[in-house]
C-alpha positions in Angstrom: 0.0 0.0 0.0 1.4 3.4 -1.0 2.4 5.7 1.8 0.1 8.6 2.4 1.4 11.7 0.7 2.2 14.4 3.2 0.6 17.9 2.6 3.3 20.5 2.0 4.1 22.9 4.9 2.9 26.5 4.9 6.5 27.6 4.5 6.9 25.6 1.3 3.9 27.3 -0.2 5.3 30.8 0.2 7.9 32.8 -1.5 10.5 34.4 0.7 10.4 38.2 1.1 13.7 39.8 2.3 13.1 42.9 4.3 14.1 46.2 2.6 16.8 48.4 4.1 16.1 52.0 4.8 14.3 54.3 7.2 10.9 54.7 5.8 7.5 55.8 7.2 5.9 53.5 9.8 2.5 52.2 8.9 -0.2 50.7 11.1 -3.2 48.5 10.3 -6.4 50.3 11.0 -8.2 47.3 12.4 -5.4 47.0 15.0 -5.7 50.7 15.8 -9.5 50.6 16.3 -10.1 47.5 18.4 -8.7 45.8 21.5 -6.3 43.2 20.3 -3.4 43.6 22.7 -2.6 43.8 26.4 -1.8 47.3 27.6 0.1 46.1 30.6 3.8 45.3 30.9 3.1 42.5 33.4 2.0 39.1 32.0 -1.7 39.0 31.1 -3.5 35.6 30.9 -7.2 36.8 31.1 -8.7 36.9 27.7 -10.1 40.0 25.9 -13.8 39.8 24.9 -15.2 42.6 22.9 -18.5 43.1 21.0 -19.8 46.2 19.3 -22.6 45.8 16.7 -21.6 42.9 14.4 -17.9 43.1 15.5 -16.7 40.4 17.9 -13.2 39.8 19.1 -11.8 37.3 21.5 -8.1 37.3 22.3 -6.6 34.4 24.3 -3.2 33.8 25.8 -1.2 30.8 27.1 0.3 30.9 30.6 3.8 30.2 29.5 4.1 33.5 27.5 1.1 35.6 28.3 -0.8 37.8 25.9 0.9 39.8 23.1 1.3 43.4 24.3 1.0 46.7 22.5 4.8 46.9 22.6 5.0 43.5 20.8 2.7 45.0 18.1 5.6 47.2 17.0 6.8 44.1 15.1 3.5 44.1 13.2 4.0 47.8 12.5 7.4 47.0 11.1 6.0 44.2 9.0 3.1 46.4 7.6 5.6 49.2 6.8 7.8 46.7 4.9 4.9 45.3 2.9 3.5 48.7 1.9 7.0 50.1 1.0 7.7 47.0 -1.2 4.3 47.1 -2.8 4.6 50.8 -3.7 8.0 50.1 -5.2 6.5 47.4 -7.4 8.2 44.5 -5.6 6.6 41.2 -4.8 5.7 40.7 -1.2 5.0 37.6 0.9 3.7 36.5 4.3 7.1 34.8 4.8 9.5 37.5 5.7 13.3 37.3 6.5 15.1 40.1 8.3 17.7 40.7 11.0 16.8 41.4 14.6 18.8 44.6 14.2 16.6 45.9 11.4 13.4 45.4 13.5 14.9 46.8 16.7 16.3 50.0 15.0 13.1 50.6 13.0 10.9 50.6 16.1 13.4 52.7 18.1 14.8 50.0 20.5 18.3 49.4 21.6 20.4 46.6 20.2 21.9 45.1 23.4 21.7 41.4 24.2 18.8 42.2 26.5 16.9 43.9 23.6 17.5 40.9 21.4 16.1 38.6 24.1 13.1 40.8 24.5 12.5 40.7 20.8 12.5 36.9 20.9 10.1 37.0 23.8 7.8 39.3 21.9 7.8 37.0 18.9 6.9 34.1 21.2 3.9 36.1 22.6 2.8 37.1 19.1 2.9 33.4 17.9 1.2 32.0 21.0 -1.6 34.6 21.3 -4.8 33.6 19.4 -7.5 35.8 18.0 -11.0 35.0 16.8 -12.9 37.8 15.2 -15.7 38.6 12.8 -13.9 41.6 11.3 -13.8 41.4 7.5 -15.7 38.1 7.4 -18.1 37.7 4.4 -20.8 35.9 6.3 -22.6 36.9 9.5 -21.6 34.9 12.5 -18.4 33.7 10.8 -15.1 33.9 12.7 -11.5 34.0 11.6 -9.1 32.5 14.1 -5.4 33.1 13.8 -2.2 34.0 15.7 -0.3 37.2 15.0 2.6 35.2 13.8 2.0 31.7 12.4 5.6 30.7 13.1 9.0 32.1 13.4 12.6 30.8 13.6 16.1 32.1 14.0 18.5 31.8 11.1 22.1 30.9 11.8 25.3 30.7 9.9 27.5 27.6 9.5 29.0 28.1 12.9 25.6 28.4 14.6 25.8 32.1 15.1 22.4 33.9 14.7 22.2 36.0 11.5 18.5 36.8 11.4 14.9 35.7 11.8 12.2 34.4 9.5 8.5 34.8 10.3 5.2 34.0 8.7 2.3 36.5 9.0 -1.3 35.4 9.2 -3.4 35.9 6.0 -6.0 38.0 7.9 -3.3 40.6 8.7 -1.4 40.4 5.5 -4.5 41.0 3.3 -5.5 44.0 5.3 -2.1 45.6 4.9 -2.2 45.2 1.1 -5.3 47.3 1.0 -4.5 51.0 1.1 -7.7 51.9 2.9 -6.8 49.7 5.9 -3.3 51.1 6.6 -2.4 54.5 8.1 1.0 56.2 8.4 1.8 57.0 12.0 4.2 59.4 13.6 7.6 57.9 14.4 7.4 59.5 17.8 4.8 56.9 18.6 7.7 54.5 19.4 8.9 56.9 22.1 5.6 56.6 24.1 6.3 54.4 27.1 2.9 53.8 28.6 0.6 51.1 27.3 -2.5 53.3 27.6 -1.0 56.3 25.9 0.2 54.1 23.0 -3.2 52.6 22.6 -4.8 56.0 22.8 -2.5 57.4 20.1 -3.6 54.6 17.8 -7.3 55.2 18.5 -6.9 59.0 18.0 -4.9 58.6 14.8 -7.5 56.2 13.4 -10.5 58.3 14.2 -9.2 61.9 14.1 -6.7 61.8 11.3 -7.8 64.3 8.6 -10.8 65.9 10.3 -10.2 69.6 11.2 -13.1 69.4 13.7 -11.6 66.5 15.5 -13.5 63.6 17.2 -14.7 62.6 20.6 -15.4 59.5 22.8 -16.9 59.3 26.2 -14.6 57.7 28.9 -16.8 54.6 29.4 -16.8 53.8 25.7 -13.0 54.2 25.6 -12.7 51.9 28.6 -14.7 49.1 26.8 -12.8 49.8 23.6 -9.4 49.4 25.3 -9.9 45.9 26.7 -8.1 47.1 29.8 -8.4 45.1 33.1 -8.2 48.3 35.1 -11.5 49.4 36.7 -13.2 52.4 34.9 -12.4 54.7 37.9 -8.6 54.0 37.6 -8.8 54.0 33.8 -10.4 57.5 33.9 -7.7 58.7 36.3 -5.0 57.5 34.0 -6.7 59.1 31.0 -6.9 62.5 32.7 -3.2 62.3 33.5 -2.4 61.7 29.8 -4.6 64.6 28.8 -2.8 66.8 31.4 0.6 65.8 29.9 -0.3 65.9 26.2 2.2 63.3 25.1 0.5 62.2 21.8 2.4 63.5 18.8 0.3 65.5 16.3 -2.9 65.8 18.5 -4.4 68.0 21.1 -6.5 66.3 23.8 -9.2 67.9 26.0 -12.0 66.9 28.4 -15.6 68.0 28.0 -18.5 67.4 30.4 -21.7 65.9 29.1 -25.1 66.5 30.6 -25.2 64.5 33.8 -21.5 64.9 34.4 -20.1 62.1 32.2 -16.6 63.0 30.9 -15.7 62.9 27.2 -12.3 62.9 25.5 -12.1 65.2 22.6 -9.1 65.4 20.2 -8.0 67.3 17.1 -5.0 67.1 14.9 -2.5 69.9 15.3 -0.7 69.1 12.0 -2.3 71.1 9.1 -1.1 68.6 6.5 -3.7 66.1 7.9 -6.5 68.4 6.6 -5.5 68.0 3.0 -7.7 65.7 0.9 -6.5 62.0 1.1 -4.8 60.7 -2.0 -6.9 58.5 -4.3 -7.2 54.9 -3.3 -5.0 52.4 -5.1 -6.5 49.5 -6.9 -6.2 46.4 -4.7 -2.9 44.6 -5.2 -2.8 41.0 -6.4 0.9 40.6 -5.6 0.5 38.0 -2.8 3.3 35.7 -1.8 1.5 32.4 -2.2 2.9 30.2 -4.9 0.4 29.1 -7.4 
């Protein structure tokens, strides 16, 4: 009896994309900016994130060994999105299978390059790979869910002497396809990487997503922001931290303020301070067909 033919691995189905050198604009995926996909705490989080708003549902789950992927770990996805958009706009073929050096990722996202920074990068890759997401976002049928990890797999590359020379990683199709669509990616301020607090990093992404080109700004009430953040902090503590951020004004390109609603509820209002945001957006590109899957 003939042996059962093994199905090819995912890696074998993908072309390899080698990361581009250079210091280009960082891009973020809008879905990741608008919804609670990451832990905002530096301590290990095991408790899942459950979010529902209208027809959007999200559940993020972590494993005890690594904990949930954090908003600092998401810098790796910003690097990946930036690479894909830069390559696509240059007419180059992209792929979900990406090869780069740890140095390139670390320097792009404003980190150091010490041994400790390299170890932290590997821990971040582990959290991204072990964190699972189930969501209805961008699913064609009502009630349908897409389940994935932020990184399908990753591995260190070594030379003949066993010295590390880089990393390879495979992005999930859900993330990759969103990045290739211009309407689902936004350029962010490089100063974002200098923000040290999880809440202020999350807040910048929300503000950038919703207040980008509108001269009249945008607003959210505190309770809605609390639900939208996925934070484990009680609303009272969340509101205190939010007020402190508004007092400090750390978000690049935006001015924050508090307004009082009838009944005393607090609302965060924000407006872009960069006048270039008020120019009409460029025409949307036609969807790209340059995917990295071999036919």
